N, C-alpha and C positions, 0 to 999 in steps of 0.2 A: 407599576414597579415589579409586580409579580412576574410579568412576561419576561423581563430581563433575567430573572432568576431561572426561569424554565428554559430559556433559549439555549444555554450550553448543554442542558440535559437532552434536548431534542437533537442538537447537532452532534453530540458525542458519537452515536453509532455511525454517522456518515464519515466522521473523521477517522474512526477505526477502520472502516471499509477502505478509505483512501490509503491509509498507512499499509494495510494488508495488500492492496493492489500494487503499491509501489515496491514493497519488499518482494512480492511474488514476481514482478517484472524483473527485478534485479537478479533473482535466482535463475530465471529463465535466461537472462543475458549471460550469466556465468556458465550455465550449461551449454549455451551456444558457443561461447568462447572455448570451452573444453573440447567440444566436438570438432571445432575448426582446427584446433591444435593437433588433435589426433589424426585428422586428415593430412595435415602438413607433415 
C-alpha cells in the first residue's frame, strides 16, 4: 500500500516537465506565428 502513496510523488516531476514542455512549445508556436505575420 505504501507504493501507491509514493507513486504520485515519484511521477510529479515528470508531469511538471511535461507541462513545461507543452507550454514552451505553445510559446514557440506563437512566436513563429508572429514572425510569419510580420513577413506577410
